[in-house]
N, C-alpha and C positions, 0 to 999 in steps of 0.2 A: 171366039176361039174354042170354047168348050164344045160347042155343037160340031165344029169341024173335026175336032179330035174324036168325038163320039162316032161320027160318020166313018172314021178310019178304024174303028174297033177298039179304041181306048176306053177302058172301064173306069169310071170315077167312083169314089167312096160315097159321094153325096151328089144330089142334084144341085143346080144353081140355086143359091139362097140369097134373097134380098136382105141385107143387114141394116140395122137401125142407124149405122154410121155412114149411110149413103153409098154403099158399094155392094156389088154382087160377088159371091165367091163360090167356088166348087173345090172339093178336096180330092186328092189323088195320092197314091204312093209311088215313089220311083222304084227302080229295079232293086235297090237295096232295102226297100221297105220304109224309107224316110218319107214322112208326110210333107206334101207340097200343096200350097193353096194357090189356086189361080184366081185372080180377082180383077174386077173392072171397077174403077172408081168413077163416080159421076163428076161432071165438069164443075158443079157448084161446090165440090169439096174444098177448093181453094178459098172459098168464101162461104162457109156453111152458115146456116141460120142460127146456130147456137154460139157463133163466134162473139167474143167479148172485145170490143174496141178500146 
């Protein structure tokens, strides 16, 4: 999604960053200056390796 928005000329505050909690995120501000985070979580987030049973 981020790449498609960038192709349309949307400017992000940060590049896509791989987070240690297993998702990627990019930061952008809306028209009022409010910070918005666009993220994609990995499919194994439902059952992460650090989960305690």
